[in-house]
N, C-alpha and C positions, 0 to 999 in steps of 0.2 A: 698966700697959699689961693686954688682954684676954690672957687664960694658952688660948686656941686648942689645949695640946696633952693637955687631952681631952677635946673634940671625939670623934667616933668614926669610925671612918674607914671607906672604901670596902669593904666585902667583896670583889666581887669583880675583883679584881685591875689591873694595868694597863691601857691601852684598848689596841684591835692597834692596830697598824699604817697603813701607808695600805695601806700591797701587801698586808694580808692583811683590808683592811675588803672588808665588802658593796658591787660595782658599781652597784646597784640605782639608787643618787641620781646615776649619772650618764647611766642605761638614758632614753632618753628614752619617754614615753608610747604606751602602744598601747590602743590599743582592741579588749574582747575580742569576740571574729569572731559575729558575731549579734546584735548592737545596730546602731540608724542609727548615722553621724556625729550632732555636734553639726551643730545650724542648717542642718540640706540640708533639711528639711524643711522649708518658708514656712507650714506650718497653723502650726509648732509655735515661731515667732519672738517672744520676749521684746516683751512691749511697753513700751515707753518709760513708759507712765506706771503706777506700785508698786501704785493700789487695780486697773486694768482686771488685772493680773498677783493680784495676790491671788486676787483676788475669782471668776477662773478656777480658779484649784488643785483637788483635791478632794480631801477626804481624808479619811477613818473617822466624822468629827467634826460632819463640811456634810455627810456623806452623814444622820449621826442628827438630823438639825438638823428643830427639829418649830417656831419659833418662838414658843415659850412662853417667854412670860420673866419673867411675872405672877405673882408667888408665891400662894397661895392657901391659907388652910390653913379645913378648919374639925370643929369638931368633931360625930361621927354619935356612934350606937348599935354598938356589937358584930358586930349584926344585918346592916345598911348595910355596911359597909368588908365584911366578907367576903362577901357578893351579888353589891357592884362588884367587886374583887378577881378575885370564880369571872370574871366575867362578864367583866375584863381577860384573864383567863388563856385564856374557855375561844378565844376571837375575834383574841385576840395581838393583843394592842390597848392602847393607853396608858391608867393608869386618868384623865387629861384626857378624850380624846378618846371613850370610854363619857360623862362627865358629860358633852361638848359635844353628842354624839348625845341622849342622854337632853330637856336646852334645847328641839333642835332639835324631837322629835319633840313635845315641851312646846306649842310656841310652835304648830307645825302646829294642834294638837288645837283651840290655843286664841283663837287664831286668829279675829276678826270676822270 
């Protein structure tokens, strides 16, 4: 049989008795003042369709979503990289947006 005498003993001591323990587990849950009660506003009813519920959520990632999912790896000169990054930083846009605008300008200029 296993020798359990070598197991570490708890350094916390014995648990408090039921009379000494906090009553927070038996207390009713309350909503802090100022917060709306759940399901009181009909516009915030949870949807029965989970996809609709997920699509309606807005978080930081969805605010930054650009729908750019295709990776594009290019080999460019250091001068081109510097110019591209300088324009992106100056206009506070993504590198991909600089390239998209450049392509649109090129197509406008060379369109028949």
